[in-house]
Residue, then its C-alpha position, 0 to 999 in steps of 0.5 A: x437536568x443532564x442535557x442530551x446532545x442533539x444528533x443532526x440527521x443531515x450530518x449523520x446521513x453525510x457521515x454514513x454516505x462517506x462510510x459506504x464510499x470509503x469501503x470501496x478503497x482502503x482508508x479510513x477517518x479519524x477518531x469516531x466515537x460511534x463504535x458502528x461507524x468506526x467499523x464500517x469507516x475502516x474496512x479494507x476494500x476492493x480498491x488497493x486489492x485491485x491496485x496491488x494485484x495488478x502491480x504484482x506478478x500473476x502468480x501473487x495476484x489473489x494473495x494481495x486481494x486476500x490480504x486486503x479483505x482479511x484485514x476487514x474481518x480481523x480489524x473490525x474484530x479487533x474494534x469490538x474489543x478495543x475502545x479505540x479506533x481499529x482502522x489500519x492501513x495494513x495493506x500497505x505493510x503486506x505491499x511491501x512484503x509482497x511475493x515472499x511472505x507467508x499468509x498464515x501469520x498475517x492473521x496474528x499480526x493484523x490483530x496484534x499491529x492494530x492493537x500496539x501500533x496504530x491504535x496507540x498512534x491514533x489516541x496520541x494524534x486524534x484523542x482529546x488528551x492525546x500528547x500529540x494533539x495537545x502539542x498542536x500536530x495538524x493531522x486532518x485525515x491520516x497523514x501521521x496515523x496512516x501514512x507514517x506509522x503504516x509506511x514505516x511498518x512496511x519498511x519493517x516488514x520488508x527488513x524483517x522478510x529480507x529481499x526476494x530470491x530473485x530481486x536482483x533479476x526481478x524487473x517488477x513488471x506489473x502483470x495487469x495494468x488494467x487492474x492498477x487502473x481500475x484500482x486507482x479509480x476506486x481509490x481516488x472516489x473513495x478519497x473523496x469521502x474519506x478526507x471530506x468525511x473527516x469533517x464529520x459534518x456537511x459543511x464548508x470545510x468538508x467541501x474545501x477538503x474534497x476539492x483540495x484532495x481532487x487538485x492535488x491528485x491531479x497535480x501529482x498525476x500530471x507531474x509524475x507521468x511528465x517526469x517519467x516521460x523524459x526520463x524514459x530512454x524512448x520517451x513513453x507515456x506510462x499509465x502506471x506512472x499516471x496512477x502511481x503519481x495520483x496516489x502520491x498526490x492524493x497521500x500527500x494532500x491527506x493531512x492538510x486537506x482540511x486546513x489549506x486552501x485549494x491553491x495550496x493544495x496544487x503545491x501539495x501535488x507538486x511537490x509531493x509528486x517530485x519528491x516521491x518520484x525522486x525516492x523511488x528512483x532510488x529504491x535500489x539503493x535503500x537496502x531493503x526490497x519494498x516490493x510495491x514501492x510503499x515507503x517511496x510513495x506513502x511514507x514520503x508522500x505523507x512526510x512531505x504532506x505533514x511538513x507542508x501543512x505546517x506551512x499552508x495551513x490557514x486559520x480562516x480555512x479551519x474556521x470554516x466548520x464553525x467550531x475551530x475558529x480558535x485554532x492557529x494556522x502555519x507559516x502563512x499565518x506567521x505561526x512558525x512553530x508548527x513546522x517544528x511541531x509537525x516534524x516532532x510528530x513525524x519523528x515520534x510515530x516513525x520511531x514507535x511504528x518501526x520500532x514496535x512492528x520490527x519486534x512484533x515480526x521478530x516474536x511472531x517469526x519465532x513461533x515455529x507455525x508462524x514462519x513469516x516468509x515463504x520457502x524457496x520452492x513456494x516463493x517461485x511457485x507463488x503465494x497464490x498456488x502454494x498458500x491458496x491452491x488457487x490461481x487467478x488466471x486458470x486457463x493460462x498454461x503452465x510450466x514446472x518451476x525450477x528447483x532453485x532461484x537461480x539468476x535467469x540468465x544462468x538458468x537459460x545457459x545451463x539449458x542451451x548446454x543441456x541442449x548442445x550435449x543432447x544433440x552431440x550424443x544424438x550425432x554420436x549415436x549414443x542415444x535415440x533421437x527421440x523428442x526431448x519432453x522434458x525440455x518441451x513441456x518447459x518451453x513457452x510454445x509447447x506448454x498447453x496441457x493442464x496443470x495438476x497439484x501434485x506437479x507442483x506447477x506455476x503459471x506460464x513463464x511470461x506471467x511468472x518471470 
């Protein structure tokens, strides 16, 4: 007589609770047999939308929120047709392409990328017969499947689109730091459920994973903000730096949270924050425009975490779940081959993700109605208004966008020359001394009239530029 698997009510309740909490952020657990739980556990959420919207300029805030929520629908639909885990962290790729990507092709990209990249990598890593799983790669909650795959996909997206037209003159100042803080708070909360829920049981290994997650995030945030303080010319404490460092620590500990001890998680937060911070300081030398620093924080963080997992993984921690006592640890247990195994997994997944993503984007871009990049006027106008016809801050005054994205200094110089010529003409009596409505409408102090779609207006200069 065929035996029937018994469902543990406590473990099921724990997974359902974790799935609900994960919806608040943008992450997703590993292999889930139950299709309903798979879809719920892999939703995109408000947290990353707020985090990215706060980091971007005001004219592109809504488009990033839109893309995070769009991924929920498309990935869930894709999961009903594919018998694999359909979750992706596509919002990361969108973060690298922010402020110049067209929103329409995103629907096609999400579906195709999920099928050809994420599902394949997930099968390799967490499938019972996956070659990376058979090889012995350790990835507890998504270092390879999430951070490495989407991190290199983000690089491919940024390279295909090219740099923002004002890249060399854009200081990338976050338009709403409060959003960044709120998004990080929600993500951190969801991260507990994501990593701890990856045990798929309410057991000691799940508790250990939650503790390691918290400690690594704390160390990452503190180390990052200290590094930024001493790097800043005027020694300032940055909440954006604190939030970014916490994300770096959380991303670094993700692949190892179920393999390491709490004391080892301190090293994950330290090395993850330091290396990601240094990687971010060289972002302008990479040759591509990663708008929201996905590569430096998530890919590098995931890579560092996977290597450190090969070093600090302990058999005693793995055995806390009561069923994995035969799994070997890492270097601390004398298993010296584990780090090379981790590196092999990183190399294979990175290559697959980058190459396949690049090909997907190139093919999509060949379709006339699916151009990936906004045209020049739409880019300076902002994706919110040009693509959605909506604005995050309707109460702010607006100004006409320039016809071209010339450097800011050159545009200001041309305005000054024009004003000088008009003043000279007034003095010579060639024109009547009437107010210059064109220039006054473009100045910050006098721009108070309500915008209309036909005027092609954008946000206030301080919010836009």
